[in-house]
C-alpha positions as CSV (number, residue, x, y, z in Angstrom):
1,M,104.9,-6.2,-3.0
2,I,107.7,-4.5,-1.0
3,R,107.9,-5.4,2.6
4,V,108.8,-2.6,5.0
5,N,109.3,-3.2,8.8
6,G,108.3,-0.8,11.5
7,P,111.6,1.1,11.8
8,E,111.7,1.5,8.1
9,H,108.2,3.0,8.2
10,Y,109.3,5.4,10.9
11,A,112.4,6.5,8.9
12,A,110.2,7.0,5.8
13,A,107.7,9.1,7.7
14,Q,110.6,11.4,8.8
15,E,111.9,11.6,5.2
16,Y,108.5,12.5,3.8
17,L,107.9,15.0,6.6
18,A,111.2,16.7,5.8
19,A,110.3,16.8,2.1
20,A,107.0,18.4,2.9
21,K,108.8,21.2,4.8
22,A,111.7,21.6,2.5
23,D,112.8,25.0,1.3
24,G,110.7,26.2,-1.6
25,V,107.7,24.1,-0.7
26,Q,104.8,26.5,0.0
27,P,102.0,25.6,2.4
28,G,99.2,24.0,0.5
29,D,101.4,23.1,-2.5
30,A,100.7,19.6,-4.0
31,A,104.2,18.6,-2.9
32,E,103.5,19.5,0.7
33,V,100.0,17.9,0.8
34,S,101.1,14.6,-0.8
35,N,104.3,14.3,1.3
36,L,102.4,15.0,4.5
37,A,99.8,12.3,3.5
38,I,102.5,9.7,2.8
39,A,104.3,10.6,6.0
40,Q,101.1,10.1,8.0
41,V,100.6,6.7,6.5
42,H,104.1,5.6,7.3
43,A,103.9,7.0,10.8
44,T,100.6,5.1,11.4
45,L,102.2,1.9,10.2
46,A,105.3,2.5,12.4
47,L,103.0,3.1,15.4
48,A,101.2,-0.2,14.7
49,A,104.6,-2.0,14.6
50,A,105.8,-0.3,17.8
51,T,102.6,-1.3,19.5
52,A,103.5,-4.9,18.8
53,M,106.7,-4.3,20.8
54,A,104.7,-3.5,23.9
55,G,105.0,-7.2,24.8
56,S,108.8,-7.0,24.9
57,V,110.4,-8.1,28.1
58,V,113.9,-7.4,29.4
59,T,115.3,-10.4,31.3
60,A,117.4,-10.2,34.5
61,H,120.4,-10.7,32.3
62,G,119.5,-7.7,30.1
63,A,118.3,-9.7,27.1
64,V,115.3,-8.4,25.3
65,K,112.7,-11.0,24.4
66,T,110.0,-10.1,21.9
67,A,107.0,-11.9,20.5
68,L,108.0,-10.6,17.0
69,P,110.0,-12.4,14.4
70,A,113.7,-12.0,15.2
71,V,114.5,-9.7,12.3
72,D,111.7,-7.2,13.4
73,G,112.7,-7.5,17.0
74,K,116.3,-6.7,16.2
75,A,115.3,-3.8,14.0
76,W,113.2,-2.2,16.7
77,Q,115.9,-2.7,19.3
78,A,118.4,-0.9,17.0
79,V,116.0,2.0,16.5
80,A,115.0,2.2,20.2
81,G,118.7,2.1,21.3
82,V,118.2,-1.2,23.2
83,A,121.0,-3.7,23.3
84,P,120.1,-6.7,21.2
85,G,119.3,-9.9,23.1
86,K,117.6,-13.2,22.7
87,Q,114.4,-13.1,20.7
88,G,111.3,-14.8,22.1
């Protein structure tokens, strides 16, 4: 099994959406339909992971504390453009 974190799901959703709308892909083509379906799955999983970030807190010193494992918290901070801080 390949593990993918929330930001990676978000990036994958964008890539599959772009592939679905690439030049030469006609509406209703198998390539469009399958890429849109895969993009939707990745977007849903990214949303689930982002929802987990809802419990994040920025301290008075600007550190971001999350209830997530440190690697996921740091990945979300990078995608969201938040300065990395201590993980909760």
